[in-house]
DRENTOR-868310 format. One line per 8 residues: number of its first residue (from 0); their letters; for each residue x, y, z of C-alpha. Coordinates in Angstrom, 2 decimals. Last residue first. Example, Ala and Ser with C-alpha at 12.3 -4.5 7.8 and 13.67 -1.06 7.14 Angstrom:
1	sa	13.67:-1.06:7.14 | 12.30:-4.50:7.80
This chain:
246	xxxxxxxx	2.01:-17.36:18.26 | -0.39:-18.05:15.73 | 1.26:-17.26:12.06 | 0.15:-15.02:9.54 | 2.33:-14.40:6.69 | 2.89:-10.40:5.69 | 4.24:-9.58:2.47 | 5.19:-5.91:1.36
238	xxxxxxxx	5.43:-5.74:-2.48 | 7.02:-2.34:-4.30 | 7.33:-1.96:-7.80 | 8.17:1.33:-9.75 | 6.50:1.38:-13.42 | 6.56:0.18:-16.50 | 8.06:-3.43:-15.39 | 7.12:-4.79:-19.02
230	xxxxxxxx	5.87:-8.42:-18.22 | 9.54:-9.65:-17.17 | 9.33:-6.79:-14.89 | 6.60:-7.49:-13.00 | 7.96:-11.18:-13.04 | 11.13:-9.86:-10.97 | 8.89:-8.04:-8.98 | 6.66:-10.99:-8.11
222	xxxxxxxx	9.53:-13.29:-7.49 | 11.57:-10.38:-4.99 | 8.53:-10.41:-2.77 | 7.86:-14.43:-2.82 | 10.90:-15.16:-1.98 | 11.21:-13.20:0.77 | 7.97:-14.47:2.39 | 9.15:-17.86:2.40
214	xxxxxxxx	8.41:-20.92:0.50 | 7.15:-19.65:-3.00 | 5.11:-21.53:-5.36 | 1.42:-20.21:-3.54 | 2.66:-16.45:-3.33 | 3.59:-16.23:-7.33 | 0.18:-18.44:-8.05 | -1.75:-15.78:-6.46
206	xxxxxxxx	0.10:-12.62:-8.03 | -0.98:-14.61:-11.44 | -4.27:-14.87:-10.37 | -4.58:-11.46:-9.79 | -3.95:-9.79:-12.58 | 0.12:-8.80:-12.98 | 1.96:-5.79:-14.72 | -0.56:-3.13:-13.98
198	xxxxxxxx	-1.09:-4.91:-10.41 | 3.06:-4.62:-9.66 | 3.63:-1.12:-10.28 | 0.41:0.17:-8.69 | 1.85:-0.40:-5.31 | 1.77:-3.45:-3.10 | 0.39:-4.88:0.02 | -0.26:-8.46:0.20
190	xxxxxxxx	-1.88:-9.81:3.88 | -1.07:-13.49:4.03 | -3.07:-16.37:5.90 | -1.27:-19.18:7.64 | -3.86:-18.93:10.82 | -6.72:-17.14:10.07 | -7.21:-13.52:10.38 | -10.24:-11.52:10.95
182	xxxxxxxx	-9.74:-8.27:8.36 | -11.06:-4.81:9.06 | -11.25:-2.29:6.05 | -10.72:1.13:5.95 | -11.18:4.22:3.40 | -9.02:7.28:3.76 | -10.01:10.53:2.77 | -6.96:13.16:3.17
174	xxxxxxxx	-6.99:16.99:3.55 | -5.21:19.95:3.93 | -4.75:19.28:-0.19 | -2.26:17.49:-2.07 | -0.30:15.55:0.55 | -1.78:12.30:0.77 | -3.66:11.40:-2.23 | -6.95:11.00:-3.67
166	xxxxxxxx	-9.10:10.61:-7.14 | -6.11:8.74:-8.86 | -5.56:9.15:-12.44 | -3.70:5.58:-13.55 | -6.88:4.51:-15.53 | -6.90:7.66:-17.16 | -6.13:5.74:-20.94 | -8.59:3.12:-20.20
158	xxxxxxxx	-6.99:-0.48:-20.99 | -7.28:-2.04:-17.65 | -10.80:-0.34:-17.30 | -12.28:-1.90:-20.43 | -12.08:-5.55:-18.48 | -13.20:-4.42:-15.00 | -16.36:-3.08:-17.39 | -16.31:0.67:-17.72
150	xxxxxxxx	-19.78:3.11:-16.97 | -21.33:0.87:-14.32 | -20.78:3.96:-11.68 | -18.35:1.12:-9.80 | -16.27:0.79:-12.81 | -16.07:4.61:-13.75 | -14.38:4.79:-10.24 | -12.20:2.38:-10.70
142	xxxxxxxx	-11.25:3.99:-14.13 | -10.87:7.39:-11.97 | -8.56:6.08:-9.44 | -9.44:5.90:-5.61 | -8.64:2.35:-5.94 | -10.70:-0.03:-3.22 | -9.19:-2.27:-0.73 | -9.52:-5.79:0.34
134	xxxxxxxx	-8.65:-7.15:-3.00 | -9.11:-11.11:-2.58 | -6.87:-14.05:-3.40 | -8.06:-17.96:-3.18 | -6.20:-21.16:-2.67 | -5.45:-21.14:0.72 | -6.21:-17.40:1.74 | -4.67:-14.18:0.50
126	xxxxxxxx	-6.01:-11.23:1.60 | -4.97:-8.29:-0.93 | -4.31:-4.61:-0.04 | -3.76:-2.02:-2.56 | -1.82:1.26:-3.77 | -4.47:3.18:-5.56 | -5.05:6.18:-3.84 | -5.68:6.50:0.42
118	xxxxxxxx	-5.63:2.87:1.87 | -6.51:1.73:5.61 | -6.65:-1.74:6.39 | -7.29:-3.16:10.40 | -6.09:-6.50:11.01 | -7.38:-8.62:13.95 | -6.07:-11.89:14.81 | -3.23:-10.93:17.34
110	xxxxxxxx	-2.80:-7.15:16.40 | -2.00:-6.00:12.99 | -2.19:-2.59:11.71 | -2.02:-2.41:7.86 | -1.35:0.25:5.47 | -1.96:1.58:2.28 | -0.93:5.19:0.68 | -0.47:7.48:-1.95
102	xxxxxxxx	1.73:10.08:-2.84 | 1.61:13.80:-2.86 | 3.76:16.42:-4.45 | 2.25:19.79:-6.13 | 4.90:21.84:-5.31 | 7.74:20.21:-3.64 | 10.83:22.29:-5.44 | 8.88:25.68:-4.64
94	xxxxxxxx	8.75:24.48:-1.22 | 6.27:26.18:1.55 | 3.23:24.32:-0.30 | 4.33:21.12:-0.77 | 6.06:21.49:2.27 | 2.65:22.09:4.23 | 0.86:19.49:2.11 | 3.48:16.90:3.41
86	xxxxxxxx	3.50:18.23:7.15 | -0.63:18.04:7.35 | -0.92:14.42:5.27 | 1.25:12.89:7.91 | -0.52:14.49:11.10 | -4.01:13.60:9.40 | -2.64:10.14:8.63 | -1.46:9.33:12.26
78	xxxxxxxx	-4.61:10.43:13.69 | -6.71:8.05:11.26 | -4.65:4.95:11.90 | -4.36:5.36:15.71 | -8.71:5.75:15.50 | -8.66:3.06:13.24 | -6.36:1.00:15.38 | -8.55:1.79:18.76
70	xxxxxxxx	-11.62:0.60:17.09 | -9.93:-2.81:16.29 | -8.49:-3.18:19.71 | -5.11:-2.84:20.41 | -3.82:-5.06:23.05 | -0.66:-3.77:23.82 | -0.29:-0.38:22.98 | 1.06:2.15:19.80
62	xxxxxxxx	0.07:5.67:20.33 | 3.90:6.71:19.63 | 4.78:4.21:17.17 | 1.53:5.21:15.03 | 2.87:8.85:15.14 | 6.60:7.66:13.76 | 5.32:5.03:11.38 | 2.75:7.82:9.71
54	xxxxxxxx	5.69:9.86:9.64 | 8.50:7.99:8.55 | 6.65:6.55:5.42 | 4.97:9.66:4.23 | 7.91:11.37:4.56 | 9.59:8.77:2.35 | 6.71:8.77:-0.43 | 6.49:12.77:-0.25
46	xxxxxxxx	10.31:12.63:-1.15 | 10.17:10.52:-3.57 | 7.48:11.89:-5.71 | 9.45:15.10:-5.40 | 8.61:17.39:-8.14 | 10.34:15.79:-11.18 | 7.35:13.33:-11.29 | 4.92:14.77:-8.71
38	xxxxxxxx	3.87:11.71:-7.36 | 4.90:9.12:-4.51 | 4.35:5.46:-4.17 | 3.58:4.70:-0.37 | 3.30:1.10:0.92 | 2.72:-0.34:4.60 | 3.03:-2.63:7.39 | 2.79:-2.39:10.99
30	xxxxxxxx	2.88:-5.55:12.87 | 1.65:-6.43:16.48 | 2.18:-9.77:18.65 | 3.18:-7.47:21.19 | 6.74:-9.37:22.12 | 6.88:-10.05:18.42 | 6.59:-6.38:17.40 | 7.44:-6.23:13.78
22	xxxxxxxx	7.50:-3.30:11.71 | 7.64:-3.29:7.77 | 7.60:0.13:5.69 | 7.57:0.69:2.33 | 8.51:3.18:-0.26 | 8.02:4.08:-3.99 | 9.46:7.18:-5.93 | 12.00:5.01:-7.50
14	xxxxxxxx	13.88:7.37:-10.14 | 14.27:6.34:-14.08 | 11.60:4.69:-14.79 | 11.32:2.15:-17.69 | 12.06:-1.64:-16.71 | 11.10:-1.71:-12.89 | 12.92:0.97:-9.98 | 12.41:-2.02:-7.62
6	xxxxxxx	11.04:-2.22:-3.98 | 11.23:-5.16:-1.43 | 9.24:-6.45:1.36 | 9.34:-8.65:4.37 | 6.94:-10.33:7.06 | 6.49:-13.09:9.70 | 3.97:-14.29:11.95
């Protein structure tokens, strides 16, 4: 297995409020991947995303063990999220400079051929298998919820004025509401995590084309960011890419 990540401020923002983590444990055949996209403008969105990445990783690592089942990974990720949300929310309540801050999170725990994916907000996870790309996660956003209710088409959602308004986040209330997804990995599968700074600029087929054309994960991440910036780079852009190879 190989994995890496990259982040970029983009072409129009003055601050990068994204963060990511990539942890590979070759001796256990395990990986933990994460992307967080902070919010709050001047009110410490960058602090929220960094706290979420650090806190979630630390909590998960304390409970990591060899041969984790999907049920165990689910429980550990949920507990890590609960702890992370509590700390960030408390800081936002106690520190006036951090009032209202929050962050999205999308994380993948991988043990052997099993992957447990979790998200809160509109940062996404994809699986790329052969010639196909498939989104794993649902966006927790106003636009996507309107699509699910049949009030917008997917094409209309791309230009809907409130498309970037998220309906769930970490640290904005005393509870966080994640969704979980399971994936059985095959040889050569790739898991891609990203902030909406990538998916607002590139559609799924453009992402697939870049990943298929690259020779390694670092090249893929850098090329995806470069392409997103070429097409406007209206937000911070973060990409984590995992390549599944049998040990």
